[in-house]
C-alpha positions as CSV (number, residue, x, y, z in Angstrom):
1,M,8.5,3.6,-4.4
2,R,8.3,1.6,-1.2
3,P,4.7,0.8,0.0
4,L,3.5,1.9,3.3
5,L,3.8,-1.0,5.8
6,V,1.1,-1.0,8.5
7,R,0.6,-3.6,11.2
8,T,-2.5,-2.4,13.2
9,R,-6.1,-1.4,12.5
10,L,-5.3,2.2,13.6
11,D,-2.3,2.5,11.4
12,L,-4.3,1.1,8.5
13,D,-7.1,3.7,9.0
14,A,-4.5,6.5,9.2
15,G,-2.8,5.3,6.1
16,L,-6.0,5.1,4.1
17,A,-7.8,8.2,5.5
18,A,-6.5,10.8,2.9
19,H,-7.4,8.5,0.0
20,R,-10.9,7.7,1.4
21,A,-11.5,11.5,1.9
22,V,-11.1,12.2,-1.8
23,G,-13.1,9.1,-2.8
24,A,-10.1,7.2,-4.3
25,R,-10.9,3.8,-5.6
26,I,-9.2,1.1,-3.5
27,A,-8.2,-2.4,-4.5
28,L,-7.4,-5.2,-2.1
29,V,-5.2,-8.2,-2.8
30,P,-5.5,-10.6,0.1
31,T,-2.5,-13.0,0.5
32,M,-0.8,-15.2,3.1
33,G,2.6,-14.0,2.1
34,A,5.5,-16.1,0.6
35,L,4.8,-14.0,-2.5
36,H,5.8,-15.0,-6.1
37,E,5.1,-13.9,-9.6
38,G,1.5,-15.1,-9.4
39,H,0.9,-12.6,-6.6
40,A,2.7,-10.0,-8.6
41,A,0.2,-10.5,-11.4
42,L,-2.7,-10.0,-9.0
43,L,-1.1,-6.7,-7.7
44,R,-0.6,-5.4,-11.2
45,R,-4.2,-6.2,-12.1
46,A,-5.3,-4.4,-8.9
47,G,-3.4,-1.4,-10.1
48,D,-5.4,-1.4,-13.3
49,E,-8.6,-1.5,-11.3
50,A,-8.0,1.2,-8.7
51,A,-6.0,4.3,-7.7
52,L,-4.7,2.7,-4.5
53,V,-3.6,-1.0,-4.1
54,V,-3.6,-2.6,-0.7
55,A,-1.9,-6.0,-0.3
56,S,-2.7,-7.9,2.9
57,I,-0.1,-10.4,4.2
58,F,-1.7,-12.6,6.9
59,V,-1.2,-16.3,7.5
60,N,-4.8,-16.9,8.6
61,P,-5.0,-19.6,11.3
62,T,-8.7,-20.4,10.8
63,Q,-8.3,-21.8,7.3
64,F,-5.8,-24.4,8.4
65,G,-7.0,-27.7,9.8
66,P,-5.3,-30.1,12.4
67,G,-2.1,-31.5,11.1
68,E,-1.8,-29.0,8.2
69,D,1.1,-26.6,7.6
70,L,0.2,-23.5,9.6
71,D,3.4,-23.6,11.6
72,R,5.8,-24.2,8.7
73,Y,4.0,-22.0,6.2
74,P,6.7,-19.7,4.8
75,R,6.9,-16.3,6.4
76,Q,9.2,-13.8,4.7
77,L,7.8,-10.3,5.2
78,A,10.8,-8.3,4.0
79,A,11.0,-10.2,0.7
80,D,7.2,-9.9,0.4
81,V,7.3,-6.1,0.8
82,D,10.0,-6.0,-1.9
83,L,7.8,-7.8,-4.3
84,C,4.9,-5.6,-3.4
85,A,7.0,-2.6,-4.2
86,R,8.0,-4.0,-7.6
87,A,4.4,-4.9,-8.5
88,G,3.0,-1.5,-7.6
89,A,1.3,-1.9,-4.2
90,D,0.8,1.3,-2.2
91,V,0.0,-0.2,1.2
92,V,1.0,-3.5,2.8
93,F,-1.2,-4.5,5.7
94,A,0.5,-7.2,7.7
95,P,-1.4,-7.6,11.0
96,E,-0.8,-9.8,13.9
97,V,-3.4,-12.4,14.7
98,D,-5.0,-10.4,17.5
99,A,-5.6,-7.4,15.1
100,V,-7.8,-9.7,12.9
101,Y,-9.3,-11.9,15.6
102,P,-9.5,-9.8,18.8
103,E,-11.6,-12.5,20.5
104,G,-9.1,-15.2,19.3
105,P,-9.2,-17.4,16.2
106,G,-12.3,-19.4,15.8
107,R,-14.3,-17.3,18.2
108,G,-17.1,-14.9,17.5
109,I,-19.2,-14.9,14.3
110,T,-17.9,-16.8,11.3
111,V,-19.1,-17.3,7.8
112,D,-20.7,-20.5,6.6
113,P,-19.6,-21.2,3.0
114,G,-22.7,-23.2,2.1
115,A,-23.1,-26.3,0.1
116,Y,-20.4,-25.5,-2.5
117,G,-17.9,-24.9,0.3
118,R,-18.3,-28.5,1.4
119,V,-17.4,-30.2,-1.9
120,L,-14.0,-30.8,-3.6
121,E,-11.5,-28.8,-1.4
122,G,-14.2,-28.3,1.3
123,A,-14.7,-32.1,1.5
124,S,-11.0,-32.7,2.2
125,R,-10.6,-29.6,4.4
126,P,-14.0,-29.2,6.2
127,D,-13.3,-25.9,8.0
128,H,-11.1,-24.4,5.3
129,F,-13.6,-22.2,3.5
130,S,-15.3,-21.0,6.6
131,G,-11.9,-19.6,7.6
132,V,-11.2,-18.2,4.2
133,L,-14.6,-16.4,3.9
134,T,-14.4,-15.1,7.5
135,V,-11.0,-13.5,7.0
136,V,-12.0,-12.1,3.6
137,A,-15.1,-10.5,5.3
138,K,-12.9,-9.1,8.0
139,L,-10.3,-7.7,5.7
140,S,-13.0,-6.2,3.5
141,G,-14.4,-4.5,6.6
142,L,-11.0,-3.2,7.6
143,V,-9.8,-2.0,4.2
144,R,-13.3,-1.2,2.7
145,P,-12.1,-1.8,-0.9
146,D,-14.1,-1.3,-4.0
147,V,-12.4,-4.2,-5.7
148,A,-10.8,-7.4,-4.5
149,V,-8.4,-9.4,-6.7
150,F,-8.0,-13.2,-6.4
151,G,-6.2,-15.8,-8.6
152,E,-8.0,-18.5,-10.6
153,K,-5.5,-21.0,-9.3
154,D,-7.7,-21.2,-6.2
155,Y,-10.8,-21.5,-8.3
156,Q,-13.2,-22.8,-5.7
157,Q,-12.1,-20.0,-3.4
158,L,-12.7,-17.4,-6.2
159,V,-16.2,-18.7,-6.7
160,L,-17.1,-18.7,-3.0
161,V,-15.6,-15.2,-2.4
162,T,-17.6,-13.9,-5.3
163,A,-20.7,-15.4,-3.7
164,L,-19.8,-13.9,-0.4
165,A,-19.6,-10.4,-1.8
166,R,-22.9,-10.9,-3.6
167,D,-24.9,-12.6,-0.9
168,L,-23.7,-10.4,2.0
169,C,-24.1,-7.2,-0.1
170,L,-20.5,-6.2,0.5
171,R,-20.5,-3.6,-2.3
172,L,-17.3,-5.3,-3.5
173,R,-16.4,-6.3,-7.0
174,V,-14.4,-9.5,-7.1
175,V,-11.9,-9.9,-10.0
176,G,-10.3,-13.2,-11.0
177,V,-6.8,-13.3,-12.6
178,P,-5.6,-16.3,-14.7
179,T,-3.1,-18.7,-13.2
180,V,0.6,-18.0,-13.7
181,R,2.6,-21.1,-14.5
182,A,6.2,-22.2,-14.6
183,D,7.7,-23.2,-18.0
184,D,6.6,-26.8,-17.4
185,G,3.1,-25.8,-16.6
186,L,3.1,-26.2,-12.9
187,A,0.9,-23.5,-11.3
188,L,2.9,-21.1,-9.2
189,S,2.2,-21.7,-5.5
190,S,3.9,-20.7,-2.2
191,R,3.8,-24.4,-1.3
192,N,6.0,-25.3,-4.3
193,A,8.9,-24.3,-2.1
194,Y,8.3,-27.5,-0.1
195,L,9.0,-29.7,-3.1
196,D,12.4,-31.5,-3.6
197,P,13.7,-31.9,-7.2
198,A,11.9,-35.3,-7.6
199,G,8.7,-33.9,-6.2
200,R,9.0,-30.9,-8.4
201,R,9.1,-33.1,-11.5
202,A,6.2,-35.2,-10.3
203,A,4.1,-32.2,-9.5
204,A,4.1,-31.1,-13.2
205,A,1.7,-34.1,-13.8
206,L,-1.1,-31.9,-12.4
207,S,-0.9,-29.5,-15.3
208,R,-0.4,-32.3,-17.8
209,A,-3.5,-34.0,-16.5
210,L,-5.5,-30.7,-17.0
211,T,-4.1,-30.4,-20.6
212,A,-5.1,-34.0,-21.3
213,G,-8.6,-33.2,-20.0
214,V,-8.9,-30.1,-22.2
215,Q,-7.9,-32.2,-25.3
216,H,-11.0,-34.4,-24.7
217,Q,-13.5,-31.6,-23.8
218,R,-15.5,-32.0,-27.0
219,S,-16.3,-35.6,-25.9
220,G,-17.9,-34.5,-22.6
221,A,-17.2,-34.5,-18.9
222,A,-16.6,-38.3,-18.5
223,S,-14.0,-38.3,-21.3
224,V,-12.3,-35.3,-19.7
225,H,-12.2,-36.9,-16.3
226,A,-10.9,-40.2,-17.7
227,A,-8.1,-38.5,-19.7
228,A,-6.9,-36.5,-16.7
229,E,-7.1,-39.5,-14.5
230,R,-4.9,-41.6,-16.8
231,V,-2.1,-39.0,-16.6
232,L,-2.2,-38.9,-12.9
233,A,-2.4,-42.6,-12.4
234,R,0.8,-43.3,-14.4
235,T,2.9,-40.7,-12.5
236,P,4.7,-42.2,-9.5
237,G,4.6,-40.1,-6.4
238,V,1.3,-38.3,-7.1
239,D,-1.5,-39.2,-4.6
240,V,-4.8,-37.8,-5.9
241,D,-7.1,-36.3,-3.4
242,Y,-9.9,-35.3,-5.8
243,L,-10.4,-34.9,-9.5
244,G,-13.7,-33.4,-10.6
245,V,-15.5,-31.7,-13.5
246,T,-18.1,-29.1,-12.6
247,D,-19.9,-26.2,-14.2
248,P,-18.3,-22.8,-13.6
249,A,-20.3,-22.2,-10.4
250,L,-19.3,-25.6,-9.0
251,A,-22.6,-27.3,-9.7
252,P,-22.6,-30.6,-11.6
253,A,-21.0,-30.5,-15.0
254,P,-23.3,-29.8,-18.0
255,E,-23.5,-32.0,-21.0
256,S,-22.2,-29.1,-23.1
257,G,-21.0,-25.6,-22.5
258,P,-18.5,-23.9,-20.0
259,A,-17.2,-26.1,-17.3
260,R,-14.2,-26.5,-14.9
261,L,-11.7,-29.3,-14.3
262,L,-10.3,-29.3,-10.8
263,V,-7.6,-31.4,-9.1
264,A,-5.9,-31.7,-5.8
265,A,-3.0,-34.2,-5.1
266,R,-0.2,-34.8,-2.6
267,V,3.3,-35.0,-3.9
268,G,5.2,-36.3,-0.9
269,D,3.9,-34.3,2.0
270,T,3.0,-31.3,-0.2
271,R,-0.6,-30.8,-1.1
272,L,-1.2,-29.0,-4.4
273,I,-4.3,-27.8,-6.3
274,D,-4.9,-26.7,-9.9
275,N,-7.7,-26.3,-12.4
276,T,-8.6,-25.2,-15.9
277,A,-11.5,-24.0,-17.9
278,L,-13.4,-26.3,-20.3
279,L,-15.9,-26.0,-23.1
280,L,-17.7,-29.3,-23.1
281,G,-19.1,-30.6,-26.4
282,G,-17.6,-27.6,-28.3
């Protein structure tokens, strides 16, 4: 069945009114569109969590910095609605910018991501997580979901959105879904479409680096970092932005126990991120 496509706040409220009236559980899957099978996995998980699944499709201008790919980010609403239908979404909310930012992007009250929003991805993209958390807060206010589903591929985002829901008392449970990968290990991403064949082959080094790190996890964080770094260093065409080992909440890595290995790199003019779970000293 085709999902209901709504573009305005009023139409969203009208589309959800009957479900809210009977107390139906609502799940939100926020996206920027250019959907792929990774997004389909999020939508299917949302269907397991709630009676009604809302997918938002909104290229959020406030999470892009100067010189980034806001203007060329893929926009393919018809194809995205088709994928949402196949994956079980009930409503697709695809607002224009003024529906989300009536005062204009970057004006009005915004969300400060805190210290952990200024490391790793936040150090490279200083305003990124303020934009992400602000739009998630806005979408949560508009949809009023019980559950929001995010992918682990954007792990730092997942951690910060979870903190947003907790610290701002949003009455929202945040669910993370494991990264979906291509056969060669590359994490599915809308930005993979930018890669030419040579870049696509080089990009697979990110997942190989993570695998190398996992293979050294019993030896501790320094060994993990060194192993991953070696893989990236010997791959032409991969320009590393950051490579780091943290605890699961983005604090410094422990000597032993659960941790996370995170990487960002440019392949040509395409910037990609990835991460994996670790068990240090295990």
